[in-house]
N, C-alpha and C positions, 0 to 999 in steps of 0.2 A: 296248379296239382300236373308232376309231372307225367309226359305223354314214354308206354313201358319201351315203345321203337324206337326214340330221341336216347333214356338212358344203356339201349344194347347199342347202338350207331357208335353214342361215346367209347363204351367199353369195351367191341372190336376196333375201333380207330388207336383205342388210346394199348393193346396188346398188341397189334400189326405194326405198332408205331416202335413200343420197346421190343420185341425180332427186329427188323430193322437196323433203331442204332444200337440196339446189340453183334449187327452181325456188320455196319458200317469200323460203327470202332473197333475191330477184334480189325475186321480184314484191314484196318490202312493201320492198326498196328502194327501188324507180321510188315508190314512193306512200307514205312518212316524211312528206313534207313536213305532209300533212294529221299535227293532231295525234291523233282521232280512229284514225287509219287509223296509226300508227305507236303507242299502247295494242294496239289490236288487233293489229298485228304483235308483240310483244314476246308478248298472247292465245296469238297457234296458236305459236311458236314454242314456250313451252313448256311449252301440252299437245300440243304433237306431241313433240317429246323425252321430255315422261313416257308420253305413249302407248306412244312404241319402251320406254322401262323398263320398262310393266307387261308387256307382251306377252311381254317378248324375254328368255328367262333369266342374262343376259350384257351388254355394256355394249357389242357391237365395229357393235350398226344404230343405237345412240343417238353413239355418236362417230360412225360415218361419216355421215350427217343432219346430225351440228352439223359437218364438215368442211365439205358443200356448203353448209351455211346459208355461213358464216364465207369457201371461195372466192367463196363467190353476192358479194355483201358490199364482199370485196377485189376486183372484181375490174372494177365497178360502181364503186369509188369513183375510180378509176382515173382523167385523163384522156383521154378519150372521143378517139380520129382530127381528130379535128374543131375541137378541143378546149374540147370538151363535158367540163362535172360532172356526176356525177348527185346525186352527195354534196359539199352543201355545208361549206367548214371556218365553219361556226355553233354552236351551241348544239344544236340536232335533230338535222345534220348529228353531232356526238362524241355525242352521243346513244343514238342508231339504233344507232354500231358499238358505243362498248362498251355501253352494254344488251344489242342481242342474244349480245351476248360471253361477258359471265356470265350469261348465264338462261342461255346454253347451257352452260359450266363447272358453273352449279352443278348442272343436270340430270347432265349424267353421273358429275361428283362426290360424290351423292348416296345415299349406300348403300343395299341392302336389305334394310331390315328385314324378318323371316320369324320366326312362333315357332317356341323354339322349342321340338322337339322331344324329347319322355320317354319311357325307357325303358317297357314295358309292366310294370303292376306286379307277384309272382307273387299 
């Protein structure tokens, strides 16, 4: 039987990860035109997702954060109502979009390595 507190904790962690992921994705999408900020954005995404993988027992929060990051990049990649474009169709735009998705995919798919437990010897 699943404890109610653990389900609530997982739900809250997932929602917070989604919100923070969307914030990170939006912030660095708006700043990706500068090479230094592009690199900092990639590092931030990698560290955030790696941290979520380390503190949570499953992949749920990392998947929620990935959805937030990719959704923010996708929404800001669309043409705005006034015709403005945040992510241009050039090398930096493609590097940002594909790089962020690749980093997120690797962070979510990375296996959890744990030390094998050996039974106590009599």
